[in-house]
C-alpha positions in Angstrom: 21.0 -31.9 -38.7 22.4 -29.7 -41.3 23.1 -27.0 -38.7 25.0 -29.5 -36.8 27.2 -30.6 -39.8 28.0 -26.9 -40.5 28.9 -26.5 -36.7 31.1 -29.5 -36.9 32.9 -28.4 -40.1 33.6 -24.9 -38.6 35.0 -26.4 -35.5 37.2 -28.6 -37.5 38.4 -25.6 -39.6 39.0 -23.5 -36.4 41.3 -26.3 -35.1 43.1 -26.5 -38.2 43.6 -22.7 -38.3 46.4 -23.1 -35.6 48.4 -24.4 -38.4 47.2 -22.0 -41.2 47.8 -18.4 -40.3 50.6 -18.3 -42.8 49.4 -15.8 -45.4 50.8 -17.9 -48.4 50.6 -21.6 -47.0 47.5 -23.5 -46.1 48.5 -26.6 -44.1 46.4 -29.6 -43.1 48.1 -31.1 -40.0 45.7 -34.1 -39.8 44.1 -35.8 -42.8 40.7 -37.5 -42.2 39.7 -39.2 -45.5 36.1 -39.2 -44.3 36.0 -35.5 -44.2 38.3 -34.4 -46.9 37.7 -32.0 -49.6 40.5 -31.6 -52.0 42.4 -28.5 -53.1 43.4 -27.7 -56.7 46.6 -27.0 -58.4 46.0 -25.7 -61.8 47.6 -23.6 -64.6 44.4 -22.3 -66.4 44.4 -25.4 -68.6 45.0 -28.5 -66.4 43.7 -28.9 -63.0 45.0 -31.5 -60.3 42.8 -32.2 -57.3 44.4 -33.5 -54.1 43.5 -36.8 -52.5 43.7 -37.9 -48.9 45.5 -41.0 -50.0 49.4 -40.7 -50.1 51.1 -40.4 -53.4 47.7 -40.2 -55.2 45.7 -37.3 -56.8 42.0 -37.4 -56.8 41.4 -36.4 -60.5 42.8 -34.5 -63.5 40.6 -32.0 -65.2 41.4 -30.4 -68.6 39.7 -27.2 -69.7 37.7 -27.3 -72.9 37.4 -31.2 -73.1 33.6 -32.0 -73.3 31.5 -34.8 -74.5 28.1 -36.0 -74.2 27.5 -38.3 -71.3 25.9 -38.4 -68.0 23.7 -35.6 -66.8 21.0 -34.1 -68.9 22.0 -35.1 -72.5 24.4 -32.2 -72.7 28.1 -31.7 -73.1 30.1 -32.4 -69.8 33.6 -32.0 -68.6 35.5 -35.1 -68.7 38.2 -36.4 -66.3 41.5 -36.7 -68.0 44.1 -39.5 -67.5 45.4 -39.6 -64.0 49.1 -39.2 -64.9 50.5 -38.4 -61.4 49.7 -41.5 -59.2 52.8 -43.1 -57.8 53.3 -46.4 -56.1 56.4 -46.6 -53.7 57.6 -50.0 -52.3 60.1 -50.1 -49.5 61.7 -53.4 -48.8 59.0 -55.1 -50.9 56.1 -53.6 -49.1 53.8 -51.0 -50.7 53.1 -47.9 -48.8 49.5 -46.9 -48.2 47.4 -44.7 -45.7 47.4 -47.3 -43.1 51.2 -47.9 -43.0 52.4 -44.3 -42.7 52.4 -41.8 -39.8 52.6 -38.0 -39.4 50.7 -37.4 -42.8 50.6 -33.8 -43.5 49.6 -31.7 -46.7 50.2 -28.1 -47.6 49.4 -25.8 -50.5 52.0 -23.1 -51.2 50.0 -20.4 -52.9 53.0 -18.3 -53.8 54.6 -21.2 -55.7 51.3 -23.0 -56.7 52.8 -26.1 -55.2 51.1 -28.9 -53.3 53.4 -30.8 -50.9 52.6 -33.8 -48.6 55.0 -35.6 -46.3 54.8 -38.6 -43.9 57.0 -41.2 -42.1 57.1 -44.8 -42.9 58.0 -46.4 -39.7 61.6 -46.4 -38.7 62.7 -46.8 -42.3 62.1 -43.6 -44.3 60.6 -40.0 -44.4 59.0 -39.3 -47.6 57.7 -36.1 -49.3 56.2 -35.3 -52.6 55.4 -32.1 -54.3 53.4 -31.4 -57.6 52.9 -28.5 -59.8 50.6 -27.6 -62.8 53.3 -25.8 -64.7 52.2 -22.2 -65.3 54.4 -21.6 -68.4 53.5 -24.9 -70.1 49.7 -25.2 -70.4 49.6 -29.0 -70.8 52.4 -30.1 -68.6 52.6 -31.2 -64.9 55.5 -32.1 -62.6 55.9 -34.3 -59.5 59.0 -34.4 -57.3 59.2 -37.4 -54.8 61.9 -37.3 -52.2 63.0 -40.2 -49.7 65.2 -39.9 -46.9 66.2 -43.3 -45.6 66.6 -43.8 -41.8 68.2 -47.2 -42.2 69.5 -49.3 -45.2 66.6 -50.2 -47.5 65.4 -51.2 -51.1 63.1 -48.7 -52.9 60.9 -49.3 -55.9 59.1 -46.2 -57.4 56.4 -46.6 -60.0 54.6 -44.0 -62.2 51.1 -45.3 -62.9 49.0 -44.2 -65.8 45.3 -44.8 -65.3 42.3 -44.0 -67.6 39.0 -42.8 -66.0 36.1 -45.3 -66.4 34.2 -43.1 -68.7 36.7 -43.3 -71.5 36.8 -46.0 -74.0 39.0 -47.8 -76.5 42.1 -47.2 -74.3 45.4 -47.8 -76.0 48.6 -48.0 -73.8 52.0 -47.5 -75.2 55.6 -47.6 -73.8 58.6 -46.2 -75.8 62.3 -45.7 -75.0 64.2 -43.3 -77.2 67.9 -43.6 -76.7 70.3 -40.7 -77.5 73.9 -40.3 -76.6 73.1 -37.9 -74.0 69.7 -39.2 -72.6 67.3 -42.1 -72.5 63.7 -41.0 -72.8 61.2 -43.6 -71.3 57.5 -42.5 -72.3 54.6 -44.0 -70.8 51.6 -43.0 -73.0 47.8 -43.8 -73.1 45.1 -42.7 -75.4 41.4 -43.2 -75.3 38.1 -42.0 -76.9 35.7 -39.9 -75.0 32.4 -41.6 -74.3 30.7 -40.8 -77.8 34.1 -41.0 -79.6 34.2 -37.3 -80.3 37.5 -36.6 -78.7 40.9 -38.4 -78.7 42.4 -37.9 -75.2 46.1 -38.5 -74.7 48.6 -38.4 -71.9 52.4 -39.2 -71.6 54.8 -39.1 -68.7 58.4 -39.8 -68.0 61.0 -40.0 -65.2 63.5 -37.3 -64.4 66.4 -38.5 -62.5 69.1 -36.5 -60.9 71.9 -39.0 -61.9 74.2 -38.3 -64.7 73.4 -40.1 -68.0 74.5 -43.7 -67.9 74.1 -44.0 -64.1 70.2 -43.5 -63.9 68.1 -46.3 -62.7 67.0 -48.9 -65.2 63.2 -48.3 -66.1 60.9 -51.3 -66.6 57.3 -51.2 -68.1 54.4 -53.3 -66.8 51.0 -53.7 -68.4 48.3 -54.3 -65.8 45.1 -54.2 -67.7 43.5 -52.0 -70.4 42.9 -49.0 -68.2 46.2 -49.1 -66.3 49.9 -49.5 -66.9 53.1 -48.3 -65.1 56.8 -47.9 -65.4 59.1 -48.4 -62.4 62.7 -48.5 -61.2 64.4 -49.8 -58.2 67.2 -48.3 -56.0 69.1 -49.4 -52.8 69.6 -46.8 -50.2 71.8 -46.4 -47.2 71.0 -45.0 -43.9 70.9 -41.1 -43.9 70.9 -41.1 -47.7 68.5 -38.7 -49.6 67.1 -39.6 -53.0 64.8 -37.7 -55.3 63.2 -38.5 -58.5 60.6 -36.6 -60.7 57.8 -37.3 -63.1 56.9 -34.9 -65.9 53.8 -35.5 -67.9 51.6 -33.9 -70.4 47.8 -34.2 -71.2 46.1 -33.0 -74.2 42.9 -33.8 -76.5 41.9 -33.3 -79.9 39.9 -30.4 -78.8 43.2 -28.7 -78.2 45.4 -30.1 -81.0 45.0 -31.8 -84.3 47.5 -34.5 -83.3 47.3 -35.0 -79.6 49.1 -38.3 -79.3 52.3 -37.0 -80.8 51.8 -33.7 -79.1 51.6 -35.3 -75.6 54.8 -37.1 -76.2 56.6 -34.2 -77.7 55.6 -32.0 -74.8 56.8 -34.6 -72.3 60.1 -34.9 -74.3 60.4 -31.1 -74.0 59.9 -31.1 -70.3 62.4 -33.9 -69.6 65.0 -32.1 -71.7 64.4 -28.7 -70.0 65.2 -30.4 -66.7 63.5 -30.1 -63.4 65.3 -26.9 -62.2 64.5 -24.9 -65.3 60.9 -26.1 -65.3 60.5 -24.8 -61.8 62.4 -21.5 -62.4 60.1 -20.7 -65.3 56.9 -21.8 -63.5 57.9 -19.6 -60.4 58.6 -16.7 -62.7 55.1 -17.0 -64.3 53.5 -17.1 -60.8 55.6 -14.2 -59.6 54.1 -12.2 -62.4 50.6 -13.1 -61.5 51.3 -12.1 -57.9 52.3 -8.6 -58.8 48.7 -8.1 -58.5 47.7 -8.9 -55.0 45.5 -7.9 -52.0 47.4 -7.3 -48.8 45.1 -7.1 -45.6 46.8 -5.9 -42.3 45.2 -6.7 -39.1 43.3 -9.8 -39.9 45.6 -12.8 -40.7 42.8 -15.3 -41.4 41.1 -12.9 -43.7 44.3 -12.3 -45.6 44.9 -16.1 -46.0 41.4 -16.6 -47.2 41.3 -13.8 -49.6 44.5 -14.7 -51.1 43.3 -18.4 -51.4 40.3 -16.9 -53.5 42.6 -15.0 -55.7 45.0 -18.1 -56.0 42.0 -20.1 -57.3 40.9 -17.5 -59.8 44.4 -17.1 -61.2 44.6 -21.0 -61.3 41.3 -21.5 -63.4 42.0 -18.8 -66.0 44.9 -18.6 -68.6 46.1 -15.7 -70.7 46.0 -16.1 -74.6 43.1 -18.7 -74.7 39.3 -18.5 -75.6 38.4 -20.4 -72.3 36.1 -19.1 -69.5 35.8 -20.9 -66.2 32.8 -22.8 -65.0 31.4 -22.2 -61.4 33.7 -24.8 -60.1 36.7 -23.9 -62.3 39.2 -26.7 -62.7 38.5 -28.3 -59.3 36.2 -31.1 -60.8 33.2 -31.8 -63.0 30.7 -29.6 -61.1 28.1 -28.0 -63.3 29.4 -30.0 -66.2 32.1 -27.5 -66.5 29.7 -25.2 -68.4 30.0 -21.4 -68.4 27.2 -19.3 -66.9 26.8 -15.6 -65.7 29.1 -16.8 -63.0 32.0 -16.0 -65.4 31.0 -12.6 -66.5 29.3 -11.2 -63.4 31.3 -12.8 -60.4 34.8 -14.0 -61.5 35.6 -11.6 -64.4 35.6 -8.3 -62.5 38.3 -9.2 -60.1 40.5 -10.7 -62.9 39.7 -7.7 -65.0 41.1 -5.0 -62.6 44.1 -7.2 -61.5 45.0 -9.1 -64.7 43.2 -7.6 -67.9 45.1 -10.1 -69.9 43.4 -13.1 -68.1 39.9 -11.4 -68.4 40.7 -10.9 -72.1 40.6 -14.9 -72.5 37.1 -15.0 -71.0 35.6 -12.4 -73.3 37.4 -13.9 -76.2 35.4 -17.1 -75.3 32.3 -15.2 -75.9 33.4 -13.4 -79.0 34.3 -16.7 -80.6 30.7 -17.9 -79.9 29.0 -14.9 -81.1 27.7 -16.5 -84.3 26.4 -19.4 -82.3 24.6 -16.8 -80.1 23.1 -15.2 -83.2 21.8 -18.5 -84.3 20.3 -19.0 -80.9 18.6 -15.7 -81.2 17.2 -16.7 -84.6 16.0 -20.0 -83.4 14.1 -18.5 -80.6 12.5 -15.9 -82.8 14.6 -12.8 -81.9 17.2 -10.5 -83.7 20.8 -10.0 -82.9 22.7 -12.3 -80.5 21.2 -14.3 -77.6 23.8 -16.1 -75.5 22.9 -19.4 -74.0 22.5 -19.7 -70.1 24.9 -22.8 -70.1 27.6 -22.8 -72.7 30.4 -25.3 -73.4 32.6 -25.9 -76.3 30.4 -24.7 -79.3 28.3 -22.0 -77.7 24.9 -23.7 -78.2 22.5 -24.0 -75.3 23.7 -26.7 -73.1 21.2 -26.4 -70.2 19.5 -29.6 -69.4 16.0 -29.6 -70.6 14.5 -30.0 -67.1 16.2 -26.7 -66.0 13.9 -23.7 -67.0 16.9 -21.4 -67.0 17.9 -22.5 -70.4 15.0 -21.1 -72.4 14.1 -18.2 -70.0 17.2 -16.8 -68.1 18.0 -14.2 -70.6 20.0 -11.7 -68.6 23.0 -13.7 -69.5 23.1 -11.9 -72.9 23.3 -8.6 -71.1 26.0 -9.9 -68.7 28.1 -10.8 -71.7 27.7 -7.3 -73.2 28.5 -5.6 -69.8 31.7 -7.6 -69.6 32.8 -6.6 -73.1 32.2 -2.9 -72.3 34.0 -3.1 -69.1 37.0 -4.6 -70.8 37.3 -1.5 -73.0 36.6 0.7 -69.9 39.6 -0.8 -68.0 42.0 -1.2 -71.0 40.9 1.8 -73.3 41.7 -0.6 -76.1 39.8 1.0 -78.9 41.0 -1.4 -81.4 39.8 -4.3 -79.6 36.5 -2.3 -79.1 36.0 -2.0 -82.9 37.0 -5.5 -83.7 35.5 -7.6 -81.0 33.8 -5.6 -78.3 31.4 -3.5 -80.5 30.2 -6.7 -82.5 29.1 -8.2 -79.2 27.6 -5.1 -77.8 25.7 -4.1 -81.0 24.4 -7.8 -81.5 23.2 -8.1 -78.0 21.6 -4.7 -78.2 19.7 -5.8 -81.2 18.4 -8.7 -79.2 16.9 -6.6 -76.6 15.1 -4.3 -79.1 13.4 -7.5 -80.4 12.9 -9.0 -76.9 10.9 -6.2 -75.3 7.2 -5.9 -75.8 6.4 -2.3 -76.7 3.4 -1.4 -74.6 3.6 2.3 -74.6 6.1 4.9 -72.8 7.6 3.4 -69.7 6.3 0.1 -70.6 8.8 -1.7 -73.0 8.1 -4.9 -70.9 10.4 -7.9 -70.7 8.0 -10.7 -69.9 8.3 -14.4 -69.1 11.9 -14.7 -67.8 13.7 -16.6 -65.1 15.0 -13.9 -62.8 18.6 -13.6 -61.5 16.9 -14.9 -58.3 16.4 -18.2 -60.0 13.4 -19.2 -57.6 11.4 -16.6 -59.6 10.6 -18.5 -62.7 8.5 -17.1 -65.7 8.0 -13.7 -64.3 7.6 -10.4 -65.9 9.9 -7.2 -65.6 12.5 -8.9 -63.5 14.6 -5.9 -61.8 18.0 -7.4 -62.8 17.1 -8.6 -66.2 15.4 -5.1 -67.1 18.3 -3.1 -65.6 21.0 -5.2 -67.3 19.2 -4.9 -70.6 19.2 -1.0 -70.2 22.9 -1.2 -69.5 23.5 -3.2 -72.5 21.6 -0.8 -74.8 23.4 2.2 -73.2 26.9 0.7 -73.5 26.3 -0.1 -77.2 25.2 3.2 -77.9 28.3 4.8 -76.0 30.6 2.3 -77.9 29.2 3.4 -81.4 29.8 7.0 -80.6 33.4 6.4 -79.5 34.1 4.4 -82.7 32.4 7.2 -84.9 29.6 5.0 -85.8 26.0 6.2 -85.8 24.2 4.2 -83.2 20.9 2.6 -83.7 18.5 5.1 -82.3 16.1 2.4 -81.3 18.7 1.3 -78.7 18.2 4.4 -76.4 14.6 4.5 -77.3 14.2 1.0 -75.8 16.6 1.8 -72.9 14.6 4.8 -71.9 11.3 2.9 -71.7 12.3 -0.4 -69.9 10.7 -0.2 -66.5 12.2 -0.9 -63.1 9.4 -1.4 -60.7 8.9 -0.2 -57.2 6.8 -1.7 -54.5 4.0 0.5 -53.1 2.7 -0.3 -49.6 -0.7 -1.9 -50.2 -2.7 -4.8 -48.9 -1.0 -8.2 -49.6 2.5 -6.9 -49.5 5.0 -7.0 -46.8 5.3 -4.1 -44.3 8.0 -1.7 -44.8 8.0 -2.3 -48.7 7.0 1.2 -49.6 9.4 2.6 -52.3 11.5 -0.6 -52.3 12.8 -1.8 -55.7 10.4 -4.6 -56.7 12.1 -7.8 -57.8 9.5 -8.5 -60.6 5.9 -7.7 -61.3 4.2 -10.1 -59.1 6.8 -10.2 -56.1 5.3 -9.9 -52.7 8.1 -10.4 -50.3 8.9 -14.0 -50.6 12.2 -15.5 -50.0 14.9 -15.1 -52.8 17.7 -17.6 -53.8 20.3 -14.9 -54.5 20.9 -11.2 -55.0 18.7 -9.6 -57.7 17.5 -6.2 -56.8 20.7 -5.2 -54.9 22.8 -5.8 -58.1 21.2 -2.7 -59.6 23.3 -0.6 -57.3 26.4 -2.5 -58.1 27.5 -3.6 -60.7 24.7 -2.0 -62.9 24.7 1.6 -61.4 21.1 1.7 -62.1 20.3 2.8 -58.7 22.8 5.4 -57.3 20.8 7.2 -54.5 22.3 6.0 -51.2 18.9 6.1 -49.5 17.4 3.8 -52.1 20.5 1.6 -52.0 20.0 1.2 -48.1 16.3 0.7 -48.4 16.6 -2.1 -50.9 19.5 -3.7 -48.8 17.6 -3.7 -45.6 14.6 -5.1 -47.3 16.2 -7.9 -49.4 18.8 -8.9 -46.7 15.9 -10.4 -44.6 14.7 -12.4 -47.6 17.7 -14.6 -48.0 17.3 -17.9 -46.2 20.2 -19.2 -43.9 20.6 -22.3 -45.9 20.6 -23.5 -49.5 21.5 -20.2 -51.3 24.7 -19.5 -53.2 27.6 -17.5 -51.6 27.5 -14.4 -54.0 24.6 -12.6 -52.4 26.3 -11.8 -49.0 29.3 -10.6 -51.0 27.0 -8.0 -52.7 25.6 -6.9 -49.4 29.2 -6.6 -48.0 30.3 -4.4 -51.0 27.3 -2.0 -50.7 27.4 -1.7 -47.0 31.2 -0.9 -47.3 30.4 1.8 -49.8 27.6 3.2 -47.5 30.1 3.4 -44.6 28.4 0.8 -42.4 31.4 -1.2 -41.5 29.7 -3.4 -38.9 27.1 -4.8 -41.3 29.7 -4.9 -44.1 32.0 -7.0 -42.0 29.1 -9.3 -40.9 28.1 -10.0 -44.4 31.8 -10.5 -45.5 32.1 -13.3 -43.0 28.7 -14.8 -43.7 29.6 -14.8 -47.4 32.1 -17.6 -47.1 32.9 -18.8 -43.5 29.9 -21.2 -43.3 30.7 -22.5 -46.8 34.3 -23.7 -45.9 35.1 -27.3 -46.0 38.2 -29.1 -44.4 41.1 -29.3 -44.4 42.0 -26.5 -46.7 39.1 -24.0 -46.3 37.8 -24.6 -49.8 34.6 -22.8 -50.6 31.4 -24.8 -51.3 28.4 -23.1 -53.1 26.2 -23.0 -50.0 26.4 -23.1 -46.3 27.2 -26.6 -45.3 27.6 -27.6 -49.0 30.2 -30.1 -50.1 30.9 -29.3 -53.7 34.0 -27.2 -53.7 35.7 -25.3 -55.1 32.9 -22.5 -55.8 35.0 -20.0 -57.8 31.8 -18.0 -58.3 31.6 -17.3 -54.6 35.3 -16.5 -54.5 34.7 -14.0 -57.2 32.0 -12.3 -55.3 34.0 -12.1 -52.0 36.9 -10.8 -54.0 34.7 -8.0 -55.5 33.5 -7.3 -52.0 37.2 -6.6 -51.0 38.4 -4.8 -54.2 35.2 -2.7 -54.9 33.7 -2.6 -51.5 36.4 -2.3 -48.9 39.1 -1.1 -51.3 36.7 1.3 -53.2 37.8 0.4 -56.8 35.4 1.5 -59.4 35.3 0.8 -63.3 34.4 3.9 -65.1 34.2 4.5 -69.0 37.8 6.2 -68.6 39.3 3.6 -66.4 39.6 2.5 -62.8 39.3 5.0 -60.0 39.0 4.7 -56.2 35.8 6.0 -54.5 34.9 6.4 -50.9 34.4 3.1 -48.9 35.2 1.9 -45.3 37.3 -0.9 -43.9 36.2 -3.2 -41.1 37.1 -2.1 -37.6 39.7 -4.8 -37.2 41.5 -4.2 -40.5 44.3 -1.7 -40.2 44.9 -1.5 -43.9 44.2 -2.9 -47.3 46.6 -2.5 -50.1 45.7 -3.6 -53.7 48.6 -3.9 -56.0 49.1 -4.2 -59.7 45.7 -2.7 -60.7 44.8 -2.2 -64.3 47.1 -2.0 -67.3 49.4 0.5 -65.5 49.8 -1.7 -62.5 48.9 0.8 -60.1 48.6 0.4 -56.2 45.6 1.6 -54.1 45.3 1.5 -50.5 42.6 2.1 -47.8 43.5 2.6 -44.2 41.3 2.3 -41.2 39.8 5.6 -39.8 
């Protein structure tokens, strides 16, 4: 049955593709609410998820807003106030999905704008566009446009609605009258489920009419969780009318006085005016798109890859200490927690294209270094031990039933490798001294206490959950061991660069951590001779996700092409067709591209995400046939396959270089712009 659902979704996507070859626009020409997976407009702080219902959004998610409720007695992402829902009455009748025709939705990735349009019988054509303003982290904007086909009366309402999980909702309406403007402020506040956070949102109308001629605004209180403000206008046949809504959402996790901040930010947006807001928003996105991936010869791959890049740009913001969860700002998936998904999968594409965005992600870890040190102490180790799941404070947030919390220790090395790579790309020695080295040295100290010293070549790391999470409580996991070695090596290199005498024990430990091989012997799979062994008791069983193959990239523990190929050919047959996350196939893609096997590389490139797409916007789910988009982790993996695989980019201790690699046969050229601090351009042409 699951195979059938995957096939049906793929057929729907293929049918939609006739509308969606534009490299910058993803268009849904037919909206089916029963098979609809929303797409996100976000600015790295506030995410708005689309709805199949006209003039509504599914949900609003605010980065960094966590409280204890729901799943697993741990911190969870919170839905914020839905501040962009609109009601529209024409001649006294409220528009809904049943009363409209020609409903079409479109995401413009160039402008980070979501637009929908429809007809209301023979009376009006209506469209609306919303933005999560890139230059204003807590502010959103919606335009609503109406073209009358005949004379009619219109009532437009902006609705403020509190999610069910919030409590102690308070609603306010305030009019501020100035000689040059009247400000109508629709405001709500509420407490998060435990009362920990105060959550606040405000919006206001923006009218095009001159002051004194704008419509009169009326406030209505419906119930404790919802209130609205509305206006009415009569229109003539052929007349066009537009109004806008600007709103801000912020919490006490972001500001000491969120109520007043929300109203001040909304007033600021109102008096900036719609045109200026959009100019500055577009300017910010133009700057982001200076770093782009241009694929010639495969229009659908171009659009899909750009969508992945758009989502990563949308989920991360410069100048913060936030790091994205596996689902970014597309919803409440994985509680909004931060995993290795951030450092190993999403971080590298952002690091090479926009180091300033990656800096926010590593700043998130630096600000939680003390919590990681307390975590190490609590677990009987030295140094710093990062939690498998992290939220606001940096304590372990993994639900108790998931063994990854106490045992998936490779996350500590993943954070350290990200810190080293930030220095490698930026060559910022001051940052390395002040922030990178404290992370590298403390995590290296963790591994010196974590290993069990059982003689030369046997500094074992026992009892871990592997990167392949189906392997629980195993010894000497390949990825964990190799990542620990890299952590220790990078800490040593950083110390030398800074003129600090490194702890000699770091390299002593690194040189004695084993990476196991699989000899051919009874009880093991045929063809296993010389293959890197995933862990000490591994005998060829299926794997959830890439583990051993990560030793070739990104760890560079294995560099011999013959060994890389041997490991690929062995483990690519161990990944089931269903139920595994999208990153694995992306690693296979990258490595085969570097080995020059373009046929296999392109096979795995397509397998990495096409079976995971959901209609109508080709949003990526975690698994084939999955329904939990948007899986930013998978997008990060595929982007690495393009950037570091097909494109041949490589992060070295002295910066970014380009190494040998091959393009798929049907790609004419791949150009990568805005790479690294110098904003260089790299290209690769088909042979």
